[in-house]
N, C-alpha and C positions, 0 to 999 in steps of 0.2 A: 523679330520681324513680324509684320501685321498680315502677311499673305506670301505664298511662294508659289511662283508660276515659271516653268521653263520650257512650255510646250512649242513656243514659236521660234523663229530663227532670230528674232530682235530681243531676245532675253537680254534684261539689262545686265552691262558688263560681261555679257557672254556667259553668265552663270544662273541668272534667275531674277525675275522681278519681285521684290519684296516690300514694297510701299504702294505702289500703282503700277499697273500694266503699261508697258510702252504701247500696247495696242489701245490704250484709253480706259480699260476697265479698272473700276474701284475695287478696293480690298474687299469691300462687301461682297460685290458681285463675284470676285475671284473665289472667296471662300464659299459662297453659295454653289458656285459650279463644282467645287470639289465634293460638297455635301451632294450634290446631284449625282455625280459619278459614284459616290459611297452608296447611295440609295439604289441606284441601278445594280451595284454589285450584289446587295441584299436581294433583289428581285432575282438576279441571276442564280443566286444560290438556292433559292426555293425553286426555281425553274429545274435546276438540276436534280432536285429532289423529285419532282415531278416526272423527270424523264426516265427515272429508274422504274417507275410503274407504268409508263406508256402515256402520261398525261401532258398534254401541250397546252400553251398559254398563248394564242396569237395575240391576245389584246397586250400582253406583256411585250411581245416582239416589236410591235408597232410603237408601243410607248417608248421602249428602250431606243429604238431607231432614232425618233424624234428628238429625245432628251440628249442623247449624245451629239447630234448635230447642233443643238443649241449651244453646247459648251466650246465648239470649235472657235478658233480665234477669230475675231471681229464679226461674230454672227449675232449675238444677243447681250446687250448691256444692261437689260432691265430686271433690277433686284426683285421687283413685285411678282414679276413673271416667273422667276425661279422659285420663289417662296411657295406659289401656288402649284408649280409643277412638282416640287418635292413633296407637297401634301398629297397630290394625286398619286404619286409613286407609292407613298407609305400605304394609301387605302388599298392600291392595287395589290401591293405585297401582302397585306393582310388578308384580302379576299382570296389570293391564291393560297396561303397558308391554310385558311379555313377549309378550302375545297380539298386539299390533301389530308388535313385532319380527319376529315369525314371518311378518307380513304384508308385511315390508320397509320399515316406517315407521322413520326415523332421528331420535334425539331430542337431537343433539348441541347444537342451538341454544334448547332449551327453557330457560326461567327456571329459577334455583336452586329455586324452590319446587317443582318437579317432581322435584327430584333428591335432595333432603336425605334422609337415612335414619338410623335409630339403633335399638339394640336394648336399650339400657338406659335404666332410669327416671331416672337421673342425667343421662344425655346429653340426654334429653327436656327435663327441667327445664332444663338449661343452654341449650338451643336456645330454650326458651320466654322466657327472660330476655335473649335477644340482642336488638340495636336492629332488625335487618333484618325481625323478625316482626310488631310491633305496628304501631299506627294510625300513630304518627309516623315510621314508615319512609318514608312519602311526604312529601317535604319542601316541596313546593309546596302552600300552604294550600288553594287552590280546588280543586286536582285532589284532594287528600286529603279535602275536604269532600264532593266528588261521589261519590268511590270509597265512602266510608263511608255516604253517603245511599243509594246503590244496595245496598250490603251489608246495612244494616239493613232496607231494603225486602225484599229476598229471604230475610232471617231470618223476617220476618212471613209472608212467602209460603210459606215451608216450613212453618211451624206450622200453616197452614190446609190446606196439602197433606197434611200427617200426619193431620190429623183426618178428612179425607175419605178418605184411604188406609185408615184403620182400619174404615171403612164401605164398603170395596169400590170406591171411585171413584179413577181416576188419570187423568192428562192427560200424555202424553209431551211435549207442546208446552210446558208448564210447567217440567217437569224439564229440557228442553233450553235453556230461557230462563235457568234458574238456573245452568246450567254455563257457559253464553256469558258471563253478568254476572260471575260469579266470575273467569273467565279475563280478562275485559276490565280488570278491577281491577289487573292486573299488567301492562298493555300501556301502555307509556311513550309510544307513538306517538300515543295518543289525545288529542285537543284537549279543552278546556272544552266547546265546542258539542256535540262528539260524545259526551261524558259527559252533557250536559244532555239530549241526545236518548235515551240510553240510560236515563236516570232516568225520563223520560215512558213509554219502553217498559215499565219496571218496573212503572208503574201500570196499563198496559194488561194485563199478566199478574196484577196485583193484583185487577182486576176479574174475570179469568177464573177465578182460584182461589177467590175468594169465592162466584162463581156455581156452581162445582162444589161446594163445601162445602154451600152452600145446597141444591142437588138431593140430596146425599148425605144430609143431616139430614132434609130433609123426605121423602124417598123411603123412608127407614127407619123414621121416627117420626111422619109427617104434618105437615100445615102447622100452625105454631102458632096457637092460638086464645085469644080473651079469657079470662083466667083470674084468679080471686083466689087469692093464694098466702098461707097461713097463716105468721105470724111469732111465733107462740107455741109451746109445747112440749107433749109427752104425757110420761106417767110410765113410759116404758120406755128400756131401755138403747138406745143409738143410735150411730150412725156419721155422721159430718159429711164430706161429699165436696166438694172444692174444684177449682178449675181449670175446664177447657172441654170435656173429652173425654166425649161422649154415649155413646159404645160402653162406656167403662169404667163408667159409671153403670148403664147397661143391664145389664151383667154382674154387677154389684154388687146391684141389685135383684131380679134373678133368684135370685142365691145367697142373699139374705137372706129370701126368702119363706118364712113359716112358721117362722122363727127366733124370733120375739118381739122382733127388733131393728129399730127404726125406722132411716130414713135421712133426713137433712136436708141441704140444699144449702148452699153458702157463696159468697159473692161471685159470681163470673161463671158459676157452675153455675145460679144462680137460674132462668134462662130455660128450663131443662129442664122446669119445671113446665107450661110452656105447649104442650108437644108431647103430642098426644092419646095416643100409645102409652104414656106414662108414667102416665097417670091410672089405669091399671088396678091399679096396686099400692097397696094401702090402708095400706102401710107407709111409703110415700114421703109424709112428713108435712108438710114445709114448708121454709121458708128460716130459718137462723139467722145473725143477726148482719149485718154490713155488708160494705163493700169490703175488699180483701185486706190493707190495711196496719192495720187493727184487730184482727188475728187473734191477737196474743198475749194480749190481754185476753180476747178471745172464745173462745179455746180454753181459757182457764183455767176458765171457766163452763160450757163444753159438757160437760165431764168425761169424754166418751167418746173413742175413737180417730178420727183425721182422715186421709183419704185424699187426697192430692195427686196429681191426674191430669195437670196441666200447670204452667206457670210461675205465679207469684204467691206462693212461699214467702218468708216473713220468717224469718231465722235464729231458731229458737225458743229458748224458755227451757230451760235443761238438763233441768229436771223434766218438760218436755212431750215430750221427744224420744222416749222409749219408746212414746209414744201415736201418733206420727206415721209414716204409711207413705206410700212415694212409688211412682210407677209411670211407665212411658212415659219421657218425656225428662227427668224431674225427678230429683233426687236431693239427699241432705244427709247429712253423715257421722254415722253412729250411727243413722239411720233405715232401718227395714226397707224394702227394695225388692222390688216384687212384679213378676216378669218375665211376659211372655206365653209360652205354649208355640209350637211351630210352627204351631199353627192359629190363633193369636191369642187364645186363651183363657187367662184369668186366674184364679188360685185365690185366692179371698179368704176362705177358711175361717179363717185365723189372725186376721184383723182382725175377723171376725164372733164368734169365741170370745172374742177380747179384749173387744169390747164387752159381752158378757155378763157380764163379771166387774166391770163399772164402773157407777157411778151414772148415772141419766138426767140430761139436760141440766138445767141450772138456768134458769129462765126470766128472760130479761133484756128482753123487750117482749111486747106482745100486738097482735092485730089482724090486718088483711090488707094486702096491696099488689097492684095489678093490673097485668098485663102481657100480652103476646101479640099485639102489633101489628106483626107482620112484614107482609110486602107482601101476601100472599095475604089476611089478615084486613082489612088496610086497603082492599084492593080491593073487599071484601064491602061495605064502608062507604062506597064511593066516592061513591054518589049524595047521601047525607046530608053527606059533607065537601065535595063540589062545591056542593051547595046553600048551605051554611053560608058558603063563600067568596063565593058570588055575592050572598048577601043581606047580607054584611058583617058577619055574626055572628062569622066568623074573618077577622081582618085579616092575620094573619101566622103562619108556621111558623118555629120556632127549631129547628135542628138542634143539640142539644147532647150529640152522642155522644163516645165516647173513654174515656178512663182516669180513675181517681181516684188519689190519692197523699196522701202525708203533710204536704205543705207547708200552712201555716196559710193561705197565700194562697188556697188553693183553697176557702176560704170564700166567695170571689168568685162561684162557681157556685150555690151556695144562695142568696145574696142576688140575684144575678141573675134566678133563677127566680121568688123571691118579688115582685120587683118589676116582672115583666113585666106588661103590661096584661092585663086579664081577657079580652080578645078575641083572645088568641094561644095557640098550641098548641106544646108542646115535643115534639119528635121525638128519641128518645134510644135508645142502644145502648151496651153496654159498661158497665164498672164507675162511670163517670162519673155514672150515674143514682142512685147512693146518696147523692149531695149533694142529691137534692130528690125521690127517688121516694116518700118517707113524708110529704111535705108535703101539707096539704089544700089544693090549688090549684083544686078544683072541676070543672065539666064546662061544655061549651057545646053546648047541644042534645042532651045525652046523650052527648056525645063528650068522654072524660076529657082534661084539659089537659096531662097527661103520657103519651104513647103510647111505650111501651117495646117496641122491636122484638126485643131479646134481647141477645146476647153481642156483643163487639166486631166480630167477623166479621159480625154482622147488620147492621152499617152499611151492608152492600150493599143490604139491604132498603130503607133510607132513600133510596138512590140510585134504585132501581126505582121507588119510590114518587114521587120527584120527576120522573123520566122519564115516568111514566104521567100525572101532572098536567100536564106540558108537552104531551103528546099530547091530552089531554082539552081543554084550553084552546087548542090549536093555535097554540103558540107556537114561534118559531124559535130560541129560546135558553133553555137551562135556567135562566139567570141572570134571566130575565124573571119567574119565578115570584115569589110573596111568601113565599120562603123565605131565610132568613138562617141562617149557619153561625158558631157559637161553639163550637168544639171544644177539649177538654182531652186532652193527651197525656201518656203517660208512657214506653211502651217500644216495641219494634220492630214488634208488630203494628199499633199506631197509625200508624206511619210508612207501612206499606203501605197502610193505609186512606186516609191523606191522599193518597198518590201516586195512588192509583185515583180519588179525587174529582177531583184535577187532570187526570188523563187523560180523565175525563168532561166536563171543560171548566167545573166549578164554580170561580167566582172570589169574591174578596173573603171568604175565611175567615178569621175570628179564631182564632189558636192560642194557647193558653196552658196553664199559667199563666206560662211563659217560653218563648220561642223555642229551638229546639234549640241546644245548644253546638257541635254539628258543622257547624252552617252558618256558613261563612266569611261576611265582610261581602259579598264579591262574590257569592257563590252566593245569599245572602239577598235581595239586590238584584234578582238575575234573578227569584226567586219573588214578590217585590214588584211589579216592573215588568210581568210577563207574567201573574200570577195575583191580584195584590191581596192576598196574604197579609199579615197583619199581627198584631201582638200585642195583649193586652188593656191596658186602661187601667183607670179606676174604673168601677164599674157604671153610675154615673149617665152618664158620658161615653160609654160604649159603647152604652146604650140610646138616646141621643140620635142617636148615628151611625147606628144600626140602623133606628130609627124615623123618622129624617129629619125 
């Protein structure tokens, strides 16, 4: 095989992509991403040596966070960018080693990952193709499974940490854990039990990073509030912004004020409309389209330029490339990339001028969708919700958070939402909501039956809501609540959300549309036996199981 990747839900044949990623990445990019991770493990090993003598490397923390984010599914497809990033990582590692050598640290027994080096692009590509670098370098299936589960968890953690960092929030303990976890994936002395413990610890820091990002977002833009979002269009030139980074959106909105250019959100940027700070922009028009996987057809009709702030890129049609701009951790060959200056400011003047030359969006739907049910807003409705539970008007909540994707089997989630009894409420976050957020499912006593908390990271809000209800009803166990979990996953940010829920003690989660390919049978059994995780069946079978 020319590559091997099974980090996302769409892994080919349910086992792994071996020729080209289903996501669209080439074997060269896949192998370079493996080498990027391998290089980060070397940096982590050196950082662990520094930790022993009290030396910290904040530059390495920031580099690792950004580089991990770049390797998330659908984030960056540019092989040239990875080659340069790997070179930067090698130079950083050598700089760190030199500092520690001057303090008397000896590196003779460090793993090869801390030692390999190269000056040429061809040598880097050759190393990327070597068998020691990729996922399959770990021969034991269960050890490999746990190492990858941890790695994918910290990839998601790094993504959320970068969003918080862009808003001025950091947590050294999160950086320290990421470094510790990366180094641990090279430690052949660790047993399965020790790696299982590290997996749960990954979930603990997943909770911490989502709490930090929640504080960063709400501190900067206010607490999300109930909002009706327009899904129609106006007759102005426009920019479509996709991804998750609210700081990028803020800068774009500031720079488009008074230009005659409207701004629309796409996919995971939809929840930006719920934040009070963004409501002052009268050219912040609404949301265009659906989840990330429909972007090829929706970019066709949008007509204007598109800005990707984070992952969720689908390799575009050739004729769309000149309209697509990337920033942050994203990249695609041929697309213009917008870098931040040393103060974090990004100049969006080129994309704004580009928009002025293009036609307004073509309308593909009309109406409004409602969201903004993050934890603060739900707490404001707590009395009404508690009364509805006590009266029996609400019998059960269904957490249907997570990701959407291309598989036809994901129609399961639409059917599931439609067939839920009318005395149930859906709690959602992430782009999974696009499977049912435009259905007319009605209300219960003025409470919409779909409560959208926001982006995938706002799954944290759903956990906070559950913990608050546990407190209100004076329960001993979060699993005693009338809440069931039917979660869809796609990529690594969903992995850290899952691990966070497991750390919080949530059990009996249904995970679909397929279980991760990176779970070996034995590791899957651990999750089943200890947490009750199981896959989906037919809608009717699962409803019967959930409703008992």
